[in-house]
OpenMM code with the backbone's topology and positions (N, CA, C; nanometers):
from openmm import Vec3, app, unit

residues = "MET ARG ILE LEU ALA ALA LEU LEU LEU LEU PHE ALA ALA SER ILE VAL SER LEU ALA ASN SER PRO SER ALA PRO ALA GLY PRO GLU PRO ALA ALA SER PRO PRO ALA PRO ASP LYS GLN THR GLN ALA ASP ALA ASP LYS LYS SER ALA GLY CYS ILE THR CYS HIS THR ALA SER ASP ARG HIS THR MET HIS ALA ASN PRO ALA VAL VAL LEU GLY CYS THR ASP CYS HIS GLY GLY ASN SER SER VAL GLU LYS ILE ALA GLY SER GLU TYR GLY SER LYS ASP GLU LEU ALA SER LYS ASP TYR LEU ALA ALA MET SER LYS ALA HIS VAL MET PRO ARG TYR PRO MET ASP TRP LYS THR PRO ALA SER ALA ASN PRO GLU GLY SER TYR THR LEU LEU ASN ARG GLU SER PRO ALA PHE VAL ARG PHE VAL ASN PRO SER ASP TYR ARG ILE ALA ARG GLU ALA CYS GLY ALA CYS HIS ILE PRO VAL ILE GLN ALA ALA GLU ARG SER LEU MET SER THR GLY ALA".split()
positions = [
    Vec3(-2.9733, -0.0211, -4.3835),
    Vec3(-3.0171, 0.0205, -4.2521),
    Vec3(-2.9631, -0.0737, -4.1450),
    Vec3(-2.9654, -0.2055, -4.1739),
    Vec3(-2.9124, -0.3018, -4.0770),
    Vec3(-2.7626, -0.2834, -4.0562),
    Vec3(-2.6945, -0.2502, -4.1612),
    Vec3(-2.5503, -0.2294, -4.1498),
    Vec3(-2.5226, -0.1082, -4.0605),
    Vec3(-2.5982, -0.0014, -4.0769),
    Vec3(-2.5819, 0.1178, -3.9951),
    Vec3(-2.6117, 0.0867, -3.8480),
    Vec3(-2.7185, 0.0110, -3.8243),
    Vec3(-2.7537, -0.0270, -3.6870),
    Vec3(-2.6434, -0.1129, -3.6258),
    Vec3(-2.5879, -0.2050, -3.7038),
    Vec3(-2.4808, -0.2914, -3.6543),
    Vec3(-2.3560, -0.2095, -3.6223),
    Vec3(-2.3231, -0.1123, -3.7076),
    Vec3(-2.2081, -0.0263, -3.6828),
    Vec3(-2.2283, 0.0589, -3.5578),
    Vec3(-2.3492, 0.1129, -3.5407),
    Vec3(-2.3784, 0.1918, -3.4204),
    Vec3(-2.3681, 0.1060, -3.2951),
    Vec3(-2.4175, -0.0162, -3.3029),
    Vec3(-2.4092, -0.1081, -3.1897),
    Vec3(-2.2633, -0.1411, -3.1583),
    Vec3(-2.1830, -0.1653, -3.2590),
    Vec3(-2.0412, -0.1934, -3.2409),
    Vec3(-1.9688, -0.0727, -3.1814),
    Vec3(-2.0011, 0.0462, -3.2284),
    Vec3(-1.9415, 0.1695, -3.1759),
    Vec3(-1.9776, 0.1887, -3.0289),
    Vec3(-2.1049, 0.1682, -2.9950),
    Vec3(-2.1493, 0.1831, -2.8556),
    Vec3(-2.0801, 0.0810, -2.7664),
    Vec3(-2.0650, -0.0417, -2.8136),
    Vec3(-1.9983, -0.1459, -2.7341),
    Vec3(-1.8522, -0.1108, -2.7114),
    Vec3(-1.7863, -0.0524, -2.8095),
    Vec3(-1.6451, -0.0169, -2.7915),
    Vec3(-1.6297, 0.0973, -2.6922),
    Vec3(-1.7238, 0.1911, -2.6900),
    Vec3(-1.7178, 0.3008, -2.5926),
    Vec3(-1.7373, 0.2473, -2.4522),
    Vec3(-1.8342, 0.1580, -2.4340),
    Vec3(-1.8571, 0.0979, -2.3027),
    Vec3(-1.7342, 0.0199, -2.2596),
    Vec3(-1.6728, -0.0523, -2.3509),
    Vec3(-1.5533, -0.1299, -2.3198),
    Vec3(-1.4399, -0.0384, -2.2754),
    Vec3(-1.4215, 0.0734, -2.3429),
    Vec3(-1.3172, 0.1681, -2.3048),
    Vec3(-1.3452, 0.2293, -2.1688),
    Vec3(-1.4700, 0.2600, -2.1412),
    Vec3(-1.5061, 0.3209, -2.0131),
    Vec3(-1.4834, 0.2246, -1.8976),
    Vec3(-1.4990, 0.0953, -1.9216),
    Vec3(-1.4837, -0.0040, -1.8157),
    Vec3(-1.3435, -0.0631, -1.8079),
    Vec3(-1.2561, -0.0259, -1.8992),
    Vec3(-1.1215, -0.0826, -1.8965),
    Vec3(-1.0405, -0.0178, -1.7845),
    Vec3(-0.9489, -0.0944, -1.7253),
    Vec3(-0.8692, -0.0378, -1.6171),
    Vec3(-0.7758, 0.0716, -1.6683),
    Vec3(-0.7457, 0.1637, -1.5796),
    Vec3(-0.6535, 0.2706, -1.6162),
    Vec3(-0.5131, 0.2140, -1.6315),
    Vec3(-0.4297, 0.2890, -1.6985),
    Vec3(-0.2917, 0.2458, -1.7195),
    Vec3(-0.2097, 0.2741, -1.5940),
    Vec3(-0.1087, 0.1913, -1.5669),
    Vec3(-0.0229, 0.2188, -1.4509),
    Vec3(0.0438, 0.3548, -1.4645),
    Vec3(0.0565, 0.4232, -1.3503),
    Vec3(0.1162, 0.5570, -1.3506),
    Vec3(0.2677, 0.5533, -1.3587),
    Vec3(0.3260, 0.4416, -1.3226),
    Vec3(0.4715, 0.4356, -1.3244),
    Vec3(0.5206, 0.2924, -1.3165),
    Vec3(0.6505, 0.2764, -1.3004),
    Vec3(0.7066, 0.1411, -1.2945),
    Vec3(0.6701, 0.0716, -1.1630),
    Vec3(0.6906, -0.0557, -1.1613),
    Vec3(0.6671, -0.1355, -1.0405),
    Vec3(0.7602, -0.0866, -0.9296),
    Vec3(0.7061, -0.0559, -0.8099),
    Vec3(0.7935, -0.0098, -0.7014),
    Vec3(0.8864, -0.1211, -0.6531),
    Vec3(0.9993, -0.0818, -0.6019),
    Vec3(1.0968, -0.1788, -0.5518),
    Vec3(1.0444, -0.2457, -0.4255),
    Vec3(1.0742, -0.3724, -0.4102),
    Vec3(1.0332, -0.4475, -0.2913),
    Vec3(1.1244, -0.4136, -0.1745),
    Vec3(1.0660, -0.4116, -0.0557),
    Vec3(1.1441, -0.3922, 0.0668),
    Vec3(1.1976, -0.5270, 0.1119),
    Vec3(1.3067, -0.5286, 0.1884),
    Vec3(1.3582, -0.6566, 0.2372),
    Vec3(1.2585, -0.7202, 0.3349),
    Vec3(1.2609, -0.8522, 0.3474),
    Vec3(1.1712, -0.9182, 0.4425),
    Vec3(1.1978, -0.8708, 0.5850),
    Vec3(1.0951, -0.8762, 0.6675),
    Vec3(1.1098, -0.8381, 0.8079),
    Vec3(1.2040, -0.9364, 0.8771),
    Vec3(1.2911, -0.8883, 0.9641),
    Vec3(1.3854, -0.9777, 1.0334),
    Vec3(1.3188, -1.0479, 1.1518),
    Vec3(1.3765, -1.1599, 1.1922),
    Vec3(1.3234, -1.2268, 1.3118),
    Vec3(1.3794, -1.1642, 1.4388),
    Vec3(1.4973, -1.1017, 1.4292),
    Vec3(1.5581, -1.0342, 1.5448),
    Vec3(1.6313, -0.9095, 1.4970),
    Vec3(1.6311, -0.8065, 1.5831),
    Vec3(1.7079, -0.6850, 1.5569),
    Vec3(1.7135, -0.6034, 1.6855),
    Vec3(1.8027, -0.5083, 1.6881),
    Vec3(1.8138, -0.4224, 1.8066),
    Vec3(1.7027, -0.3175, 1.8046),
    Vec3(1.6766, -0.2597, 1.9189),
    Vec3(1.5767, -0.1535, 1.9265),
    Vec3(1.6219, -0.0329, 1.8445),
    Vec3(1.7509, -0.0068, 1.8416),
    Vec3(1.8025, 0.1059, 1.7628),
    Vec3(1.7752, 0.0852, 1.6134),
    Vec3(1.7937, -0.0386, 1.5655),
    Vec3(1.7641, -0.0677, 1.4249),
    Vec3(1.6159, -0.0504, 1.3949),
    Vec3(1.5310, -0.0989, 1.4847),
    Vec3(1.3860, -0.0852, 1.4659),
    Vec3(1.3453, 0.0620, 1.4689),
    Vec3(1.4050, 0.1388, 1.5569),
    Vec3(1.3721, 0.2811, 1.5663),
    Vec3(1.4066, 0.3552, 1.4371),
    Vec3(1.5188, 0.3175, 1.3729),
    Vec3(1.5558, 0.3781, 1.2447),
    Vec3(1.4499, 0.3491, 1.1387),
    Vec3(1.3888, 0.2302, 1.1478),
    Vec3(1.2885, 0.1885, 1.0496),
    Vec3(1.1518, 0.2511, 1.0766),
    Vec3(1.1437, 0.3356, 1.1790),
    Vec3(1.0194, 0.4069, 1.2109),
    Vec3(1.0398, 0.5573, 1.2189),
    Vec3(1.1635, 0.6034, 1.2138),
    Vec3(1.1966, 0.7437, 1.2424),
    Vec3(1.1170, 0.8422, 1.1572),
    Vec3(1.1208, 0.8284, 1.0275),
    Vec3(1.0473, 0.9217, 0.9419),
    Vec3(0.8974, 0.9022, 0.9513),
    Vec3(0.8537, 0.7789, 0.9688),
    Vec3(0.7099, 0.7482, 0.9723),
    Vec3(0.6401, 0.8234, 1.0849),
    Vec3(0.7026, 0.8248, 1.2027),
    Vec3(0.6368, 0.8848, 1.3191),
    Vec3(0.6409, 1.0373, 1.3182),
    Vec3(0.7090, 1.0974, 1.2192),
    Vec3(0.7022, 1.2431, 1.2084),
    Vec3(0.5661, 1.2870, 1.1547),
    Vec3(0.4967, 1.1983, 1.0848),
    Vec3(0.3601, 1.2268, 1.0379),
    Vec3(0.2572, 1.1455, 1.1163),
    Vec3(0.2848, 1.0177, 1.1325),
    Vec3(0.1912, 0.9275, 1.2007),
    Vec3(0.2189, 0.9341, 1.3504),
    Vec3(0.1691, 1.0379, 1.4129),
    Vec3(0.2015, 1.0647, 1.5534),
    Vec3(0.1088, 0.9942, 1.6512),
    Vec3(-0.0153, 0.9718, 1.6136),
    Vec3(-0.1125, 0.9097, 1.7046),
    Vec3(-0.1315, 0.7636, 1.6673),
    Vec3(-0.0754, 0.6754, 1.7474),
    Vec3(-0.0863, 0.5320, 1.7221),
    Vec3(-0.1067, 0.4628, 1.8553),
    Vec3(-0.1836, 0.3527, 1.8538),
    Vec3(-0.2068, 0.2816, 1.9795),
    Vec3(-0.0790, 0.2172, 2.0320),
    Vec3(0.0040, 0.1655, 1.9434),
    Vec3(0.1370, 0.1172, 1.9798),
    Vec3(0.2249, 0.1186, 1.8553),
    Vec3(0.3531, 0.1101, 1.8778),
    Vec3(0.4451, 0.1250, 1.7641),
    Vec3(0.4558, 0.0005, 1.6778),
    Vec3(0.4121, -0.1135, 1.7272),
    Vec3(0.4059, -0.2330, 1.6436),
    Vec3(0.2715, -0.2997, 1.6674),
    Vec3(0.2406, -0.3988, 1.5886),
    Vec3(0.1163, -0.4735, 1.6058),
    Vec3(0.1265, -0.5711, 1.7231),
    Vec3(0.2429, -0.5846, 1.7792),
    Vec3(0.2659, -0.6808, 1.8856),
    Vec3(0.2598, -0.6142, 2.0231),
    Vec3(0.1782, -0.6696, 2.1100),
    Vec3(0.1682, -0.6173, 2.2467),
    Vec3(0.2914, -0.6554, 2.3285),
    Vec3(0.3572, -0.7633, 2.2906),
    Vec3(0.4741, -0.8122, 2.3619),
    Vec3(0.5946, -0.7223, 2.3320),
    Vec3(0.6530, -0.6584, 2.4341),
    Vec3(0.7678, -0.5703, 2.4095),
    Vec3(0.8937, -0.6453, 2.3642),
    Vec3(0.8939, -0.7770, 2.3730),
    Vec3(1.0092, -0.8542, 2.3269),
    Vec3(1.0168, -0.8583, 2.1740),
    Vec3(0.9059, -0.8314, 2.1069),
    Vec3(0.9053, -0.8272, 1.9604),
    Vec3(0.9491, -0.6876, 1.9186),
    Vec3(1.0614, -0.6800, 1.8494),
    Vec3(1.1209, -0.5514, 1.8124),
    Vec3(1.1096, -0.5332, 1.6614),
    Vec3(1.0155, -0.4477, 1.6197),
    Vec3(0.9928, -0.4209, 1.4779),
    Vec3(0.9786, -0.2721, 1.4541),
    Vec3(1.0210, -0.2289, 1.3362),
    Vec3(0.9980, -0.0922, 1.2923),
    Vec3(0.8859, -0.0906, 1.1900),
    Vec3(0.8369, 0.0264, 1.1573),
    Vec3(0.7251, 0.0398, 1.0632),
    Vec3(0.7533, -0.0262, 0.9284),
    Vec3(0.8720, -0.0010, 0.8726),
    Vec3(0.9016, -0.0525, 0.7390),
    Vec3(0.9308, -0.2022, 0.7378),
    Vec3(0.9550, -0.2627, 0.8546),
    Vec3(0.9704, -0.4082, 0.8585),
    Vec3(0.8431, -0.4750, 0.8073),
    Vec3(0.7294, -0.4232, 0.8481),
    Vec3(0.6017, -0.4820, 0.8086),
    Vec3(0.5460, -0.4185, 0.6813),
    Vec3(0.5485, -0.2862, 0.6739),
    Vec3(0.4807, -0.2149, 0.5657),
    Vec3(0.5685, -0.1802, 0.4467),
    Vec3(0.6987, -0.1838, 0.4608),
    Vec3(0.7839, -0.1345, 0.3528),
    Vec3(0.7828, 0.0172, 0.3533),
    Vec3(0.8254, 0.0772, 0.2453),
    Vec3(0.8320, 0.2230, 0.2390),
    Vec3(0.9708, 0.2727, 0.2732),
    Vec3(0.9838, 0.4030, 0.2882),
    Vec3(1.1132, 0.4656, 0.3121),
    Vec3(1.1055, 0.5461, 0.4419),
    Vec3(1.1586, 0.4912, 0.5489),
    Vec3(1.1499, 0.5569, 0.6801),
    Vec3(1.2523, 0.6688, 0.6984),
    Vec3(1.3372, 0.6923, 0.6003),
    Vec3(1.4347, 0.8009, 0.6148),
    Vec3(1.3740, 0.9362, 0.5761),
    Vec3(1.2577, 0.9345, 0.5134),
    Vec3(1.1919, 1.0592, 0.4743),
    Vec3(1.1136, 1.1122, 0.5935),
    Vec3(1.1388, 1.2378, 0.6286),
    Vec3(1.0693, 1.3005, 0.7414),
    Vec3(0.9800, 1.4132, 0.6920),
    Vec3(0.8765, 1.4387, 0.7689),
    Vec3(0.7861, 1.5488, 0.7391),
    Vec3(0.8632, 1.6806, 0.7509),
    Vec3(0.8456, 1.7663, 0.6537),
    Vec3(0.9110, 1.8968, 0.6560),
    Vec3(0.8352, 1.9849, 0.7547),
    Vec3(0.9072, 2.0493, 0.8439),
    Vec3(0.8455, 2.1344, 0.9464),
    Vec3(0.7535, 2.2375, 0.8815),
    Vec3(0.6326, 2.2474, 0.9333),
    Vec3(0.5362, 2.3442, 0.8823),
    Vec3(0.4549, 2.2959, 0.7640),
    Vec3(0.4866, 2.1805, 0.7099),
    Vec3(0.4098, 2.1309, 0.5958),
    Vec3(0.2886, 2.0524, 0.6470),
    Vec3(0.1780, 2.0676, 0.5792),
    Vec3(0.0542, 1.9985, 0.6159),
    Vec3(-0.0222, 1.9657, 0.4896),
    Vec3(-0.0883, 1.8501, 0.4897),
    Vec3(-0.1740, 1.8133, 0.3774),
    Vec3(-0.2980, 1.9014, 0.3780),
    Vec3(-0.3324, 1.9560, 0.2645),
    Vec3(-0.4504, 2.0396, 0.2532),
    Vec3(-0.4338, 2.1790, 0.3112),
    Vec3(-0.3102, 2.2181, 0.3380),
    Vec3(-0.2833, 2.3500, 0.3948),
    Vec3(-0.3227, 2.4593, 0.2954),
    Vec3(-0.3664, 2.5724, 0.3475),
    Vec3(-0.3980, 2.6871, 0.2610),
    Vec3(-0.2698, 2.7419, 0.1980),
    Vec3(-0.1576, 2.7179, 0.2650),
    Vec3(-0.0273, 2.7543, 0.2099),
    Vec3(0.0085, 2.6487, 0.1056),
    Vec3(0.0000, 2.6857, -0.0203),
    Vec3(0.0191, 2.5905, -0.1297),
    Vec3(0.1560, 2.5222, -0.1244),
    Vec3(0.2603, 2.5963, -0.0895),
    Vec3(0.3943, 2.5394, -0.0815),
    Vec3(0.4029, 2.4354, 0.0300),
    Vec3(0.3410, 2.4643, 0.1449),
    Vec3(0.3426, 2.3699, 0.2573),
    Vec3(0.2704, 2.2418, 0.2202),
    Vec3(0.1621, 2.2534, 0.1469),
    Vec3(0.0872, 2.1351, 0.1040),
    Vec3(0.1674, 2.0551, 0.0012),
    Vec3(0.2338, 2.1241, -0.0919),
    Vec3(0.3160, 2.0559, -0.1928),
    Vec3(0.4340, 1.9843, -0.1273),
    Vec3(0.4965, 2.0492, -0.0282),
    Vec3(0.6085, 1.9871, 0.0430),
    Vec3(0.5623, 1.8594, 0.1139),
    Vec3(0.4467, 1.8658, 0.1765),
    Vec3(0.3921, 1.7501, 0.2473),
    Vec3(0.3674, 1.6345, 0.1494),
    Vec3(0.3010, 1.6643, 0.0375),
    Vec3(0.2702, 1.5602, -0.0606),
    Vec3(0.3968, 1.5022, -0.1234),
    Vec3(0.4969, 1.5849, -0.1443),
    Vec3(0.6233, 1.5357, -0.2001),
    Vec3(0.6908, 1.4401, -0.1023),
    Vec3(0.6935, 1.4771, 0.0263),
    Vec3(0.7531, 1.3888, 0.1268),
    Vec3(0.6725, 1.2600, 0.1393),
    Vec3(0.5408, 1.2711, 0.1372),
    Vec3(0.4561, 1.1532, 0.1477),
    Vec3(0.4805, 1.0561, 0.0320),
    Vec3(0.4926, 1.1078, -0.0893),
    Vec3(0.5120, 1.0190, -0.2036),
    Vec3(0.6509, 0.9538, -0.2029),
    Vec3(0.7483, 1.0174, -0.1385),
    Vec3(0.8804, 0.9543, -0.1251),
    Vec3(0.8808, 0.8489, -0.0150),
    Vec3(0.8047, 0.8716, 0.0908),
    Vec3(0.8047, 0.7813, 0.2056),
    Vec3(0.7141, 0.6602, 0.1848),
    Vec3(0.5987, 0.6820, 0.1260),
    Vec3(0.5014, 0.5735, 0.1070),
    Vec3(0.5302, 0.4956, -0.0201),
    Vec3(0.4853, 0.3711, -0.0230),
    Vec3(0.4842, 0.2955, -0.1477),
    Vec3(0.3592, 0.3425, -0.2207),
    Vec3(0.3773, 0.4031, -0.3344),
    Vec3(0.2643, 0.4603, -0.4068),
    Vec3(0.1982, 0.3549, -0.4961),
    Vec3(0.0670, 0.3651, -0.5136),
    Vec3(-0.0022, 0.2686, -0.6003),
    Vec3(0.0356, 0.2899, -0.7456),
    Vec3(0.0295, 0.1837, -0.8218),
    Vec3(0.0548, 0.1953, -0.9649),
    Vec3(-0.0643, 0.2578, -1.0362),
    Vec3(-0.1819, 0.2527, -0.9715),
    Vec3(-0.3050, 0.3079, -1.0280),
    Vec3(-0.3603, 0.4154, -0.9333),
    Vec3(-0.2929, 0.5301, -0.9220),
    Vec3(-0.3315, 0.6308, -0.8224),
    Vec3(-0.4713, 0.6877, -0.8434),
    Vec3(-0.5171, 0.6976, -0.9665),
    Vec3(-0.6514, 0.7516, -0.9905),
    Vec3(-0.7570, 0.6591, -0.9303),
    Vec3(-0.7366, 0.5289, -0.9407),
    Vec3(-0.8325, 0.4332, -0.8853),
    Vec3(-0.8345, 0.4378, -0.7330),
    Vec3(-0.7204, 0.4702, -0.6724),
    Vec3(-0.7102, 0.4782, -0.5259),
    Vec3(-0.7429, 0.6178, -0.4740),
    Vec3(-0.7695, 0.7113, -0.5653),
    Vec3(-0.7989, 0.8499, -0.5286),
    Vec3(-0.6850, 0.9122, -0.4468),
    Vec3(-0.5635, 0.8788, -0.4859),
    Vec3(-0.4444, 0.9302, -0.4187),
    Vec3(-0.4416, 1.0814, -0.4315),
    Vec3(-0.4148, 1.1557, -0.3245),
    Vec3(-0.3533, 1.1196, -0.1984),
    Vec3(-0.4508, 1.0900, -0.0838),
    Vec3(-0.5786, 1.0681, -0.1094),
    Vec3(-0.6722, 1.0346, -0.0014),
    Vec3(-0.6254, 0.9084, 0.0695),
    Vec3(-0.6486, 0.8989, 0.1991),
    Vec3(-0.5980, 0.7846, 0.2742),
    Vec3(-0.7007, 0.6727, 0.2902),
    Vec3(-0.8270, 0.6996, 0.2657),
    Vec3(-0.9290, 0.5954, 0.2804),
    Vec3(-0.9249, 0.5012, 0.1607),
    Vec3(-0.9390, 0.3727, 0.1874),
    Vec3(-0.9438, 0.2774, 0.0778),
    Vec3(-1.0772, 0.2915, 0.0046),
    Vec3(-1.0756, 0.2935, -0.1285),
    Vec3(-1.2006, 0.3045, -0.2031),
    Vec3(-1.2793, 0.1738, -0.1964),
    Vec3(-1.4072, 0.1804, -0.2327),
    Vec3(-1.4869, 0.0578, -0.2399),
    Vec3(-1.4242, -0.0344, -0.3431),
    Vec3(-1.4341, -0.1643, -0.3184),
    Vec3(-1.3777, -0.2612, -0.4118),
    Vec3(-1.2266, -0.2631, -0.4115),
    Vec3(-1.1649, -0.2266, -0.2998),
    Vec3(-1.0187, -0.2182, -0.2987),
    Vec3(-0.9536, -0.3549, -0.3148),
    Vec3(-1.0229, -0.4631, -0.2791),
    Vec3(-0.9618, -0.5951, -0.2962),
    Vec3(-0.9325, -0.6216, -0.4432),
    Vec3(-1.0266, -0.5873, -0.5302),
    Vec3(-1.0017, -0.6093, -0.6727),
    Vec3(-0.8956, -0.5136, -0.7243),
    Vec3(-0.8879, -0.3937, -0.6675),
    Vec3(-0.7806, -0.3015, -0.7068),
    Vec3(-0.6448, -0.3582, -0.6663),
    Vec3(-0.6389, -0.4217, -0.5487),
    Vec3(-0.5117, -0.4797, -0.5035),
    Vec3(-0.4643, -0.5920, -0.5957),
    Vec3(-0.5557, -0.6572, -0.6645),
    Vec3(-0.5159, -0.7639, -0.7570),
    Vec3(-0.4313, -0.7115, -0.8722),
    Vec3(-0.4431, -0.5830, -0.9029),
    Vec3(-0.3651, -0.5232, -1.0119),
    Vec3(-0.2406, -0.4524, -0.9622),
    Vec3(-0.2267, -0.4403, -0.8319),
    Vec3(-0.1161, -0.3639, -0.7751),
    Vec3(0.0089, -0.4490, -0.7546),
    Vec3(0.1182, -0.3809, -0.7316),
    Vec3(0.2459, -0.4478, -0.7068),
    Vec3(0.2449, -0.5101, -0.5669),
    Vec3(0.3220, -0.6170, -0.5460),
    Vec3(0.3334, -0.6742, -0.4118),
    Vec3(0.3819, -0.5723, -0.3086),
    Vec3(0.4671, -0.4788, -0.3487),
    Vec3(0.5162, -0.3769, -0.2551),
    Vec3(0.4019, -0.2896, -0.2041),
    Vec3(0.3077, -0.2542, -0.2903),
    Vec3(0.1942, -0.1731, -0.2471),
    Vec3(0.0979, -0.2551, -0.1615),
    Vec3(0.0761, -0.3802, -0.1981),
    Vec3(-0.0099, -0.4677, -0.1171),
    Vec3(0.0469, -0.4766, 0.0242),
    Vec3(0.1773, -0.4939, 0.0347),
    Vec3(0.2428, -0.5003, 0.1660),
    Vec3(0.2254, -0.3702, 0.2420),
    Vec3(0.2369, -0.2582, 0.1733),
    Vec3(0.2232, -0.1288, 0.2381),
    Vec3(0.0830, -0.1112, 0.2963),
    Vec3(-0.0180, -0.1476, 0.2197),
    Vec3(-0.1568, -0.1309, 0.2624),
    Vec3(-0.1961, -0.2335, 0.3679),
    Vec3(-0.1562, -0.3598, 0.3480),
    Vec3(-0.1993, -0.4676, 0.4375),
    Vec3(-0.0930, -0.5768, 0.4440),
    Vec3(0.0013, -0.5658, 0.5375),
    Vec3(0.1090, -0.6655, 0.5456),
    Vec3(0.0598, -0.8070, 0.5748),
    Vec3(-0.0609, -0.8227, 0.6266),
    Vec3(-0.1105, -0.9573, 0.6569),
    Vec3(-0.1815, -1.0217, 0.5386),
    Vec3(-0.1899, -0.9544, 0.4255),
    Vec3(-0.2492, -1.0124, 0.3051),
    Vec3(-0.1686, -1.1371, 0.2683),
    Vec3(-0.2380, -1.2469, 0.2393),
    Vec3(-0.1689, -1.3730, 0.2094),
    Vec3(-0.0693, -1.3604, 0.0944),
    Vec3(-0.0897, -1.2659, 0.0045),
    Vec3(0.0020, -1.2499, -0.1084),
    Vec3(0.1380, -1.1982, -0.0644),
    Vec3(0.1468, -1.1400, 0.0545),
    Vec3(0.2715, -1.0770, 0.0982),
    Vec3(0.3092, -1.1124, 0.2414),
    Vec3(0.2258, -1.1869, 0.3115),
    Vec3(0.2484, -1.2161, 0.4542),
    Vec3(0.3817, -1.2857, 0.4794),
    Vec3(0.4285, -1.3679, 0.3878),
    Vec3(0.5568, -1.4375, 0.4088),
    Vec3(0.6712, -1.3367, 0.4241),
    Vec3(0.6711, -1.2294, 0.3444),
    Vec3(0.7775, -1.1299, 0.3532),
    Vec3(0.7607, -1.0413, 0.4763),
    Vec3(0.6370, -1.0066, 0.5089),
    Vec3(0.6136, -0.9140, 0.6188),
    Vec3(0.6171, -0.9815, 0.7554),
    Vec3(0.5698, -1.1055, 0.7641),
    Vec3(0.5538, -1.1720, 0.8945),
    Vec3(0.6214, -1.3089, 0.9025),
    Vec3(0.6692, -1.3583, 0.7905),
    Vec3(0.7167, -1.4955, 0.7815),
    Vec3(0.8379, -1.5307, 0.8655),
    Vec3(0.9217, -1.4346, 0.8992),
    Vec3(1.0410, -1.4659, 0.9785),
    Vec3(1.0034, -1.5282, 1.1125),
    Vec3(0.8911, -1.4872, 1.1676),
    Vec3(0.8476, -1.5399, 1.2975),
    Vec3(0.7230, -1.6281, 1.2873),
    Vec3(0.6390, -1.6032, 1.1876),
    Vec3(0.5074, -1.6669, 1.1841),
    Vec3(0.4857, -1.7605, 1.0657),
    Vec3(0.5896, -1.8157, 1.0067),
    Vec3(0.5709, -1.8966, 0.8855),
    Vec3(0.4798, -2.0178, 0.9080),
    Vec3(0.4857, -2.0900, 1.0213),
    Vec3(0.3924, -2.2028, 1.0372),
    Vec3(0.2453, -2.1582, 1.0374),
    Vec3(0.2178, -2.0447, 1.0984),
    Vec3(0.0801, -1.9935, 1.1026),
    Vec3(0.0361, -1.9505, 0.9627),
    Vec3(0.1248, -1.8849, 0.8895),
    Vec3(0.0929, -1.8403, 0.7541),
    Vec3(0.0657, -1.9599, 0.6641),
    Vec3(0.1511, -2.0622, 0.6706),
    Vec3(0.1320, -2.1801, 0.5867),
    Vec3(0.0003, -2.2506, 0.6184),
    Vec3(-0.0328, -2.2613, 0.7455),
    Vec3(-0.1591, -2.3245, 0.7846),
    Vec3(-0.2773, -2.2411, 0.7360),
    Vec3(-0.2682, -2.1106, 0.7478),
    Vec3(-0.3774, -2.0229, 0.7050),
    Vec3(-0.3956, -2.0274, 0.5535),
    Vec3(-0.2851, -2.0354, 0.4794),
    Vec3(-0.2941, -2.0409, 0.3332),
    Vec3(-0.3669, -2.1664, 0.2865),
    Vec3(-0.3555, -2.2738, 0.3637),
    Vec3(-0.4204, -2.4001, 0.3274),
    Vec3(-0.5583, -2.4171, 0.3896),
    Vec3(-0.5987, -2.3241, 0.4735),
    Vec3(-0.7247, -2.3406, 0.5446),
    Vec3(-0.8431, -2.3193, 0.4518),
    Vec3(-0.9543, -2.3761, 0.4908),
    Vec3(-1.0771, -2.3602, 0.4152),
    Vec3(-1.1182, -2.2134, 0.4091),
    Vec3(-1.0826, -2.1364, 0.5108),
    Vec3(-1.1203, -1.9944, 0.5144),
    Vec3(-1.0499, -1.9142, 0.4043),
    Vec3(-0.9352, -1.9605, 0.3590),
    Vec3(-0.8670, -1.8852, 0.2531),
    Vec3(-0.8895, -1.9454, 0.1152),
    Vec3(-0.9315, -2.0697, 0.1088),
    Vec3(-0.9472, -2.1339, -0.0219),
    Vec3(-1.0921, -2.1553, -0.0619),
    Vec3(-1.1834, -2.1541, 0.0352),
    Vec3(-1.3260, -2.1762, 0.0046),
    Vec3(-1.3964, -2.0463, -0.0289),
    Vec3(-1.5083, -2.0602, -0.0941),
    Vec3(-1.5880, -1.9423, -0.1325),
    Vec3(-1.6586, -1.8854, -0.0106),
] * unit.nanometer
topology = app.Topology()
chain = topology.addChain("A")
for resn in residues:
    res = topology.addResidue(resn, chain)
    for name in ("N", "CA", "C"):
        topology.addAtom(name, app.Element.getBySymbol(name[0]), res)
């Protein structure tokens, strides 16, 4: 009887362990984007935003910088593929199944996709609860896409201009203390 109880307990523990184990990555590690430049022409920056603004039409400004002297495109900070444009007439969640499929196909080519899409509830755009721990399992390219100011990727996204600030922040008590 004790042996049966021990086996049942072991079986139950293995099921719980499987249920709590992380999902497997959906694909290979995405390619990293080049670091953001410290200087570039407005035409170069515009190319790095061209496809992005075909979907992301409502934005407070085109870069995080209020100063017009800072010339950046979307992919300088976030990565991704700015050459992909929204197909005319395609919409996410459209009743027209083909239009919705076209939209999702373009989105997956343009965005850096998570390695664990089920955990992120892809294609939903809201970050799930506990996203910080999910980011710990993700590729640096996806971390950059979601949050270019994350210390794990800030050097590539912002370091060309802000490396002294990044280095100071990495050593600050706010980033190293509990």
